[in-house]
C-alpha positions in Angstrom: 47.3 1.0 48.5 44.0 -0.6 49.7 42.5 2.9 49.9 43.7 3.8 46.5 42.3 0.5 45.1 38.9 1.1 46.7 38.8 4.6 45.4 39.7 3.5 41.9 37.0 0.8 41.9 34.4 3.2 43.2 35.3 5.7 40.5 34.9 3.1 37.8 31.5 2.1 39.1 30.3 5.7 39.3 31.7 6.4 35.8 29.9 3.3 34.6 26.6 4.6 35.7 27.3 8.1 34.3 28.5 6.7 30.9 25.9 4.0 30.5 23.3 6.2 28.6 26.0 7.1 26.1 26.5 3.5 25.2 22.9 2.5 25.0 19.5 3.5 26.3 17.7 0.9 28.4 14.9 -0.6 26.4 11.4 -0.4 28.0 9.7 -3.6 29.1 6.3 -2.2 28.2 4.5 -3.4 25.1 5.1 -1.6 21.8 1.8 0.0 20.9 1.0 0.3 17.2 -2.0 2.2 15.9 -3.8 0.3 13.1 -6.5 2.3 11.3 -8.4 1.4 8.1 -11.9 1.9 6.7 -13.8 -1.0 8.3 -17.2 0.4 7.4 -18.3 2.4 4.4 -17.6 1.9 0.6 -14.0 0.9 0.9 -14.4 -1.5 3.8 -13.9 -4.5 1.5 -10.3 -3.5 1.2 -9.7 -2.1 4.6 -10.7 -5.2 6.6 -8.4 -7.6 4.8 -5.5 -5.1 5.1 -6.0 -4.9 8.8 -6.2 -8.7 9.0 -3.0 -9.2 7.1 -1.2 -6.8 9.6 -2.5 -9.0 12.4 -1.2 -12.1 10.6 2.3 -10.6 10.2 2.6 -10.0 14.0 1.1 -13.3 14.9 3.9 -15.0 12.8 6.2 -13.3 15.3 4.0 -14.5 18.3 3.2 -10.8 18.8 6.7 -10.3 20.2 9.5 -8.4 18.5 13.0 -8.1 20.0 11.7 -9.4 23.3 8.9 -6.9 23.6 5.2 -7.7 23.3 3.3 -6.0 20.5 -0.1 -4.4 21.2 -2.1 -3.5 18.1 -4.8 -0.9 18.7 -7.5 -0.8 16.0 -9.6 2.0 14.7 -12.1 2.5 11.9 -11.6 5.5 9.7 -14.9 4.8 7.9 -13.3 6.2 4.7 -13.9 9.8 6.0 -11.1 12.4 6.4 -12.6 14.0 9.5 -13.2 10.6 11.2 -9.8 9.4 10.2 -8.0 12.4 11.6 -10.0 12.3 14.9 -9.2 8.6 15.3 -5.5 9.2 14.6 -5.4 11.9 17.2 -7.0 9.5 19.7 -4.4 6.8 18.9 -1.5 9.3 19.4 -2.7 11.4 22.3 -5.0 9.1 24.2 -3.4 5.7 23.5 0.2 6.9 23.3 1.1 4.6 20.4 4.7 4.3 19.4 3.9 4.4 15.7 1.1 4.3 13.2 0.5 1.5 10.6 -2.6 2.6 8.8 -5.0 3.8 6.1 -5.5 3.5 2.4 -7.8 6.4 1.5 -6.0 9.3 -0.1 -8.2 12.1 1.4 -7.6 10.7 4.9 -3.8 10.4 4.2 -3.8 14.1 3.1 -5.5 15.0 6.3 -3.2 12.9 8.5 0.1 14.0 7.1 0.4 17.5 8.7 -0.6 16.1 12.1 1.8 13.2 11.9 4.7 15.6 11.1 3.7 18.0 13.9 3.6 15.1 16.4 6.8 13.5 15.1 5.1 10.1 15.1 6.4 7.5 12.7 3.7 6.6 10.2 3.9 3.7 7.7 1.0 4.3 5.3 -0.6 2.4 2.5 -2.1 5.5 0.9 -1.1 5.9 -2.8 -1.4 9.7 -2.6 1.7 10.9 -4.5 2.0 14.1 -2.3 3.1 12.0 0.7 6.5 11.7 -0.8 6.4 15.1 -2.6 4.6 18.2 -1.3 3.7 16.6 2.0 7.0 14.7 2.3 8.1 14.3 5.9 10.8 12.3 7.7 8.1 10.6 9.7 6.0 9.4 6.7 6.7 6.2 4.8 4.5 4.9 2.0 4.3 1.2 1.6 2.3 1.3 -1.6 3.2 2.6 -5.1 2.2 6.2 -5.7 -0.5 6.9 -8.3 2.3 8.2 -10.6 4.3 5.0 -10.0 1.6 2.4 -10.8 0.1 4.4 -13.7 3.5 4.8 -15.3 4.0 1.1 -15.3 0.5 0.6 -16.9 1.2 3.2 -19.6 4.6 1.7 -20.5 3.2 -1.9 -20.7 0.3 -0.8 -23.0 2.7 1.1 -25.3 4.7 -2.1 -25.7 1.4 -3.8 -26.6 1.1 -1.4 -29.5 -1.5 1.0 -28.1 -1.3 4.4 -29.8 -4.6 6.2 -28.9 -6.6 5.6 -25.7 -9.6 6.4 -23.7 -9.4 7.0 -19.9 -12.1 6.7 -17.3 -11.6 7.0 -13.6 -12.9 8.3 -10.3 -13.3 12.0 -9.7 -10.6 11.7 -7.1 -6.8 12.4 -6.8 -5.4 8.9 -7.6 -7.4 8.8 -10.9 -6.6 12.4 -11.9 -2.9 11.7 -11.2 -3.1 8.5 -13.2 -4.7 10.4 -16.1 -1.8 12.9 -16.0 0.6 10.0 -16.3 -1.2 8.5 -19.3 -1.3 11.9 -21.0 2.4 12.4 -20.5 3.4 9.0 -21.8 1.0 8.9 -24.7 0.9 12.7 -25.5 -2.2 14.7 -25.0 -3.2 14.4 -28.6 -3.5 10.7 -28.3 -6.0 10.7 -25.4 -9.3 10.6 -27.2 -11.1 11.5 -24.0 -10.7 11.4 -20.2 -13.9 11.1 -18.1 -14.2 11.3 -14.3 -17.5 9.9 -12.8 -18.0 10.2 -9.1 -17.1 7.4 -6.7 -20.1 5.1 -6.4 -21.6 5.9 -9.8 -24.3 3.3 -10.5 -24.8 3.7 -14.2 -21.9 4.3 -16.6 -24.1 4.5 -19.7 -23.4 8.2 -20.3 -19.7 7.5 -20.3 -19.6 4.3 -22.1 -21.9 5.3 -25.0 -19.7 8.3 -25.6 -16.8 6.0 -26.7 -16.2 5.2 -30.3 -14.2 1.9 -30.5 -12.8 2.9 -33.9 -10.9 5.9 -32.5 -8.7 4.1 -29.9 -6.7 1.0 -29.2 -7.8 0.5 -25.6 -9.3 1.9 -22.4 -7.6 2.7 -19.1 -9.8 2.4 -16.0 -8.8 3.8 -12.6 -11.5 3.0 -10.1 -11.6 0.4 -7.3 -13.9 -1.2 -4.7 -17.4 -2.0 -5.8 -17.1 0.3 -8.9 -14.5 -2.0 -10.6 -16.8 -5.0 -11.1 -19.7 -2.7 -11.9 -17.9 -1.0 -14.8 -16.5 -4.4 -16.1 -20.1 -5.7 -16.2 -21.5 -2.7 -18.0 -18.6 -2.4 -20.3 -19.3 -6.0 -21.6 -23.1 -5.4 -21.7 -22.6 -2.4 -24.1 -20.5 -4.6 -26.4 -17.3 -2.7 -25.8 -15.2 -5.5 -24.2 -14.7 -7.4 -27.5 -13.8 -4.3 -29.5 -11.7 -2.3 -27.1 -9.4 -4.0 -24.5 -9.6 -2.7 -21.0 -6.5 -2.2 -18.8 -7.1 -1.6 -15.1 -4.9 0.8 -13.2 -3.2 -0.6 -10.1 -5.3 -2.9 -8.0 -8.3 -2.9 -10.4 -8.2 -6.8 -10.5 -7.0 -7.4 -7.0 -7.9 -10.8 -5.6 -10.2 -9.2 -3.1 -12.2 -7.7 -6.0 -12.1 -10.8 -8.2 -14.5 -12.5 -5.9 -17.2 -10.0 -7.0 -16.1 -9.6 -10.7 -18.5 -10.9 -13.4 -17.3 -13.7 -15.7 -16.8 -11.0 -18.4 -13.6 -10.0 -16.5 -11.7 -12.8 -18.1 -9.0 -11.2 -20.2 -8.9 -7.9 -18.4 -5.4 -6.8 -17.7 -3.6 -4.7 -15.1 -0.2 -4.3 -13.6 0.5 -4.2 -9.9 2.8 -5.3 -7.1 0.8 -8.5 -6.1 -0.2 -11.6 -8.0 -1.8 -14.2 -5.8 -0.8 -17.2 -8.0 2.9 -16.5 -7.9 4.7 -19.6 -6.9 7.3 -18.6 -4.2 7.8 -20.0 -0.7 7.1 -16.6 0.8 3.8 -16.2 -1.1 2.7 -19.7 -0.2 3.3 -19.0 3.5 1.4 -15.7 3.2 -1.6 -17.2 1.3 -1.8 -20.3 3.4 -1.6 -18.3 6.6 -4.3 -15.8 5.5 -6.7 -18.6 4.2 -6.3 -20.6 7.4 -7.1 -17.5 9.6 -9.7 -15.7 7.6 -11.1 -18.3 5.1 -10.5 -15.9 2.2 -7.9 -15.4 -0.5 -5.6 -12.4 0.1 -5.0 -9.8 -2.5 -3.0 -6.7 -3.1 -4.5 -4.8 -0.2 -3.8 -7.7 2.2 -0.3 -7.9 0.7 0.4 -4.2 1.4 -0.7 -4.5 5.0 1.3 -7.7 5.5 4.5 -6.4 4.0 4.2 -3.0 5.6 4.1 -4.8 9.0 7.1 -6.9 8.0 9.1 -3.8 7.3 8.1 -2.4 10.7 9.0 -5.7 12.4 12.5 -5.8 10.8 13.2 -2.1 11.7 12.2 -2.8 15.3 14.5 -5.8 15.4 17.3 -3.7 14.0 17.0 -1.2 16.9 16.6 -4.0 19.5 13.0 -3.2 20.1 13.7 0.4 21.3 10.5 1.9 19.8 10.7 4.9 22.0 13.8 6.0 20.0 11.8 7.5 17.1 14.8 8.8 15.2 16.5 5.4 15.5 13.4 3.7 14.3 13.1 6.0 11.3 16.8 5.6 10.4 16.4 1.8 10.6 13.2 1.8 8.5 14.9 3.9 5.9 17.4 1.1 5.3 15.2 -2.0 5.7 15.1 -4.5 2.8 12.7 -7.5 3.2 12.3 -10.4 0.8 8.5 -11.1 0.8 5.9 -12.9 -1.3 6.6 -10.9 -4.5 10.4 -10.2 -4.0 12.5 -7.7 -2.3 11.0 -4.4 -1.0 12.5 -1.3 0.4 12.0 2.5 0.7 13.5 5.1 -1.6 15.2 8.3 -0.6 11.8 10.0 -0.2 10.4 7.0 1.8 8.3 5.7 -1.1 8.0 2.0 -2.0 10.4 0.3 -4.3 9.1 -3.1 -5.4 8.6 -5.6 -8.3 5.5 -5.2 -10.4 3.7 -7.9 -12.4 1.6 -7.8 -15.5 -1.7 -9.5 -14.6 -4.4 -11.1 -16.7 -7.7 -12.3 -15.3 -8.3 -16.0 -16.1 -10.6 -18.8 -14.9 -8.8 -21.0 -12.4 -9.0 -24.8 -12.1 -11.8 -24.4 -9.5 -13.8 -22.2 -11.8 -13.1 -19.1 -9.9 -11.4 -16.0 -11.3 -7.7 -15.5 -10.6 -4.8 -13.5 -11.9 -2.2 -15.0 -14.2 1.2 -13.7 -13.3 2.8 -12.4 -16.5 6.0 -10.3 -17.0 7.8 -9.2 -13.9 9.0 -5.6 -13.9 11.8 -5.5 -11.3 12.3 -2.9 -8.6 10.0 -0.2 -9.9 10.8 3.2 -8.4 8.5 6.3 -8.2 9.3 8.5 -11.3 10.1 11.7 -9.4 12.1 13.0 -12.3 8.9 13.0 -14.5 6.4 13.9 -11.8 8.2 16.0 -9.2 
C-alpha cells in the first residue's frame, strides 16, 4: 500500500509539471519593453514631444510597474520622415526586442510602418489618423487610438450642417488626412455645394493666392485642415485679409488643440472645431491628467498629449488583464480589443477594426480668465465611431 501511495503521489507530481503550461504560462520577470517613437525634431515636433511626455506620465502614474513587471520605455525620434521612422521602428523591434509599439502620429510614417508591423506580428498602438490603418492596411496587430480622418471630418461636417451652412470652401494640406477630409465634406454637402477645394503644401508661408481667390458671398463658411505651425499662420492671414468677420472658419480635428493655442494669434477667438479633447472639461479624470502634466512639464496638455496618455492607459489595462504576460502577443491583442477605459473625456474603446470609439466635443476658442486662449467645451457628441459604411 505504501508503494502504491508513493507511486500515486509521484505520478501526480509528474502530471502537475506536464500539465502546468496548459493551465498558464509562467510570466517573465524581465521588464516589459515598449517602443515609443514620435517626431521630436522637424516641423511636427511641437506635437510629437508632448505626446511622448504624456505616455511617460501615464506609466509614471503606475510607478512604471504593471501587473508586477517593470515597464521600460525606449524612445526614438522619427523626425517626421517615413524612411527614418521605418528604420527606427526596425531598430526597436529587431535590436531592442520590444514587446509592443506605442508610437507615431505622422500619416506617411504610419503607412510605411504598417506592412512591417504585420510581417513581424508586433502589436502596435498608433496615434496616426490615416484611415487606411483600419481599412486597406487593416491588421490584427494594428490599433489606432486616434479618430480617422473620415471620422473627425464627418463630425465637423455634421455640426456645420446643423449650424445652417449650405455652401463651403475647403483648404487643407496637400496630404492624405486633408484630402480624405475634403472627400468627407464633399459627400456630406454634395459636390455642387463645395465652392472650391485648395491644397497648399505643408509649410506654406504665404496663403495670399488661396485666400484672395475666395468670394465671401458665395459660401457660408470655410473648412481648414492643417495643423502644426500652419494652423496659427492661416488664422493670422485669414484675419488680415478681412475674411474672418465675413466667413466663419471651422478647423478640422486638432486645429485648435491646446498645444497650438499657445501660438495662435488673438484673432483665433471664435474659431470653432470638433475633436476628442477639450482642456477645460471639468471631470476628475481630466483634472488629474492636466495637473499631472502641468506639474511635470510646465505646459498645458492638448489633444496630442491626450492621445498619448489614453493610448498608454489602454495598453496598461490590457497588460493588467493578461497578468503582465506581454510575451503572449495574441493574448495581449485579444485583451486590448476588449478594453474600455474611462478617461479625461469619457469612455474609450476600440471598434471591430481596431479603430477608436470616443466622445467628441464642439470647441470654440475663447479668451480665458488669465488672458490666454483656451477652448470652450460645447456640445458633446457621444461614442463616435468611424463611418466605415460611408467610407469603406
